[in-house]
N, C-alpha and C positions, 0 to 999 in steps of 0.2 A: 446592436452591434454590427458592422459591417462585416466580411469574411477576412482575416487578415492574411496579410500575403507578405511571408517572412524570405527579407532577403536572404539569400543564400543559402539556402534550407536544404537543398539536395548537400549542398557540400559537409552542413550539419548533421545529416542522418546518418546516424549509427555510432558519434561519436562517442566517447566514453571519458569521466572527469573518474578521478582520484578522491573521495573524501579525505581531509585533512586537515592539517593547518591551513589556511589561508592563503591561495594559490597569490605570488604575484601578478600584478598588473597586466603584462605583457600573456599570460595565461590567462587572462578571463575569458567565458564564451560567452557572447551575447550577439543576442540575434534581433534584428530588429523589425519593424512591422508597421506597414500605416498608420495605424493609428496607436500604437506604442510599444513596449520594449520588453523582452525577457534577459537577464541576464545569469549567470552562477560562478560562483567562484567559491569551490573546495565544495563543502557542503553550506552555501548560504546561497539562496535567491530570491532576485528582487526582478517584479513584472509591473511594470506601467501601465495604467491601460486606461483611455477618454470613461470605462463606461464604470469606474469606480469612486465612489464620493467619500471615501473614509481609506484611511492606512490599516492594516490588518497586519498582525507578526502571527505565521503560524508555524509550531512544528510538528513535523513529523517523524513517527516513530515508527517502526518495520519489524518484523524477526528479530523480538527480543530473545525467545526460545526461552522462557522461563521455568523450570522442571521445577518449583517446590511442590511438595506429597508428604501426606502424611495420610494417618488410618482411614479414611475415606478413598483414600487411592488403592488402600490393599487387595482389594479383587482383581485390580488390572494390572499388578504387577507385570505379566509375564507378557500384556500389552504395552506398557510403557517403559521396559528396561533398558531397552536400546536407545531412544530419543532422550532418557533419564541422564545415560551413558553420555551423549555428547556433547553437551553446554556446560565442562566442570567450570573450568578457569578459560580467561580471556583477557588478549591482551588490547588495552586497549587503545585505539586507533590513534588518539593523538600523544599521550605520555610513555605510552609503549610498557606501561605497567598492567601484571596480572590482575584481576577483579574476576569478579563474579558473578553469574550473569545478572541475578536481582541487585547487586552495586551497579552495575551499570548503567540499568533497568533508573534506579532510582538517582545516580549522578544524573542522568538526562532531563528528567522531571525538574532536578535545583536547576539546570542550567535554564529550563524553561521558565520558571517562577523569577531567575532573575534576568534573565531577559526581557523578562513581562509580555510572553505570549497573550494572546488572545485566543488561543485553540488551540488545541491538540487533537493532532491526528492518527489515531491506529491502525493501521495498513495490515492487520495478520499477522499470524503466528506469533503473537504474543506469547501464547504457550505452544510449548513442544507435544501435551498432549491436553487433554479436559479436565486438569488435574482442580479441585473445588481449593486446596489452598491456593495454587496459583494465581489464579481468579480473587479469592480474596485480598492475598497480596494485593495486585495489581490495583485493584478500584479502591481500597487505602489507601495507597500510594496515592493516584489519579486525581483522588476527592480531596487529597490534604494540599495539593495544591493548591484551589482554588479556582483553577482554568477550565472551561470548559472546554471535554474532551468527545470523541465521537469513535466509533470503533465501526468495523468490518474483517470479518474472518479470515484467518487464512488456510491451508489446506491441513495442516500440521493440530490449529485449533481445536478440530474436532476428533481427530482421529486417534484412537487405540487399537493400534496393529492388529494385526489377525482374527476380528472381530467379523463375523458373518454379516452378509449386506452390503449392498450397494455403494455407491461415497454420497448418490442424495438424501436416500435413507440416515444412512450413518453421520452426516452431515445436520439434519434434521432433530434427531434422538439429540444428540448431543448438546447442540447448539440450546434445545428447550432444556437437557436434565442441568446444564453446567454452566454455559455461558451467556443465559441468558439477560442476567444481572450488567453485562456488558453492556447491551445496547441499550440502557435507561427506559423502555419502553415500545423503541423504535422497532420496526419490521427488520428482523436479522435481512435478509435477504436483497432489499431496497428500502433504501428510505434517502429524505434530506433535509440538511440544517440551513439556516439562513444567518451568515453571521458578517457584519460588516458589510450588508450588501452582496454578498455571495451565497450562493447555493451550493453547499457542499453537498454532493451524491457521493452517497454509499452502495454499492452493487458487488455484492458475494460474486466471484468468479473462484472461488476455493476447488470444485471440479470442476474445472477449467471450460465449464461451459454456461451461458448464459439462459435462464429457463425464460417462456413465452410473457409471464409475468412482469421479468425484469426489462426486457425489452420494451414491452410495451409503457410501464414505470419511465423507462428510463426518454422515451419518446416525446413525454407529456413533459416531463422537466424541461428537455432540450427544447422546447417551443416556450416554453414560458418565458423568453426574452430577456430572462437573468442572467447577469456572467456565471456560467459552471466552475465546479473543479471536481473534478471525476476522482473517486478514491476508491481504490479495488488493492487485494493482495497480488494477483497475477498479470506481469504488463501484458500491456496489447502488442499483438506480433505487427514488428515495423521493417521491412524487407532489409535484409542480412542478418536478421539476429536469430539464435537457434528457437529451438521451442523449448524454452526455459522463458521466451515472453509468447506464454500456450493460450494466450484469448485470442482468437481466431488465427494460430498458425497453420498456415495447409498444409503443412506435414507433419503437425499434430495427430495422432493415433497409435494403434497399438506397436507398429512396427520401431515406434522410435520409444516408445516405453521401456527401458533399462533396467527397472528400480521397484517392480511393480513387486518382485517377489520380497524385493527385501523389504520394502516399506509394509508388505502385507497386506495388499489392499487388492481391489478390481484391478483387472490391466485398462487401459484406456481404451473409447471406441475403436471398435475395428475399419469405421469407415470412415474415423474421424470427426470432424465438429459436425454438428447440426447445424442446415440453416439458420435456424435462430441464430447461433453463436456469430456466423458471418456476417448476419443481416444487423448486429450491435455493434460490430467491430466496423464495418460500415457506418453506420452511423453517428459514432462517438466522432470520428474523423469528420463528419461533414456536417458538425454541430457550431453553425454561427457564433454562437456566446458562449464558447468550451476556453478558459483559459488554460487548462493547465490540467494534466492526468499524474497522480499519485500511486507509485506502488511500491513493490518491495519483492520478496520472495527469492530472486537467485542470490542474494547476499554479497552482489556487488554493483559497486553508484554506477547508474549510466542517465546520458540524457540523450533521446530522440528528438526530431521535430518531423513531425507527419504531416502535412498538407496545412504548415502552419501552425500547428498545436503539440507543444513540448508535452513529451512524458521523462518526468523524474523517475528514476528506479533508484532507491535509497538504498542504501548496503546494512547490514543485521546490526540491529539496535545490541546484539550479545557483545559485539566488543563495541559499543559505546555507539555506534554510530548514529545520524541522524540528521534530516535537515531541516534548516529554517528556513521559512518560506518570509518576506517580506511583499504585500501586496498594498500600490501605493496609485493615488487620481495621478494622473498624466501632468498636472499641471505642477506636482513636486519634484518632477524627475530633474 
């Protein structure tokens, strides 16, 4: 697939959208390419490409922050209490009614079933801490949909606040101890699944950094010649965005980490990102066959286009948000 040349992408870089009821036609964000197009209306996106052979509907869910717990979590109550209290009742973005986090999660899955989604992509912070009760709940509800799904962790999924150890060590431990069933046998740090002719590539950037083996894996996927969708938790840096877009952000580092004491974790690296993380950032935005990047983390919806590649940040499912993406062959446009 040829490198896409988005017309007017400089004007779109940094544009934000509000997820809500379907926007008027005049407020549609649409970006045309040489070989296809991408459009976004509210929480619904459509991507047309000559690289696609069949249509595919994907639901992206992120930042659900499920806080269910039981006696298995009793030894870690001091480490979970802050986040357990953070998302109790939430106003749904569409109907304005108040629901619990599990109710919003279930309603989104019911919506995916009703709209006949082909694939559900979970891009992290599905849990506010690694509670076995929450993992059991999520798996039960996801499996009941009958829709294939794939998951990558966010920075809260594996974080019990105040435990000793580096972020990498804690991520490895709690993924193995609690989150492993969510991966359905895949490598938690990097894996891909091909659905409808598209390779969905999952890279865990929940410690804000990319490891050498993840960079190598991504480069192999990028060399496959297949149309790709990259799925991560923390958004990739684009000019004009703050450190919440923290994967590859040039200002990311200890000087900008203002909540490490609140979250009771290690502070970000004094020297900022590693060369590997910057190399990953560069590799992503130079991938000819990359259709789209799907992320979450910042709890606010946005769209950026960098070097012809759109990056969607989906708002938090704790308030019912999701993004529905229709991938279609160009001849169906």
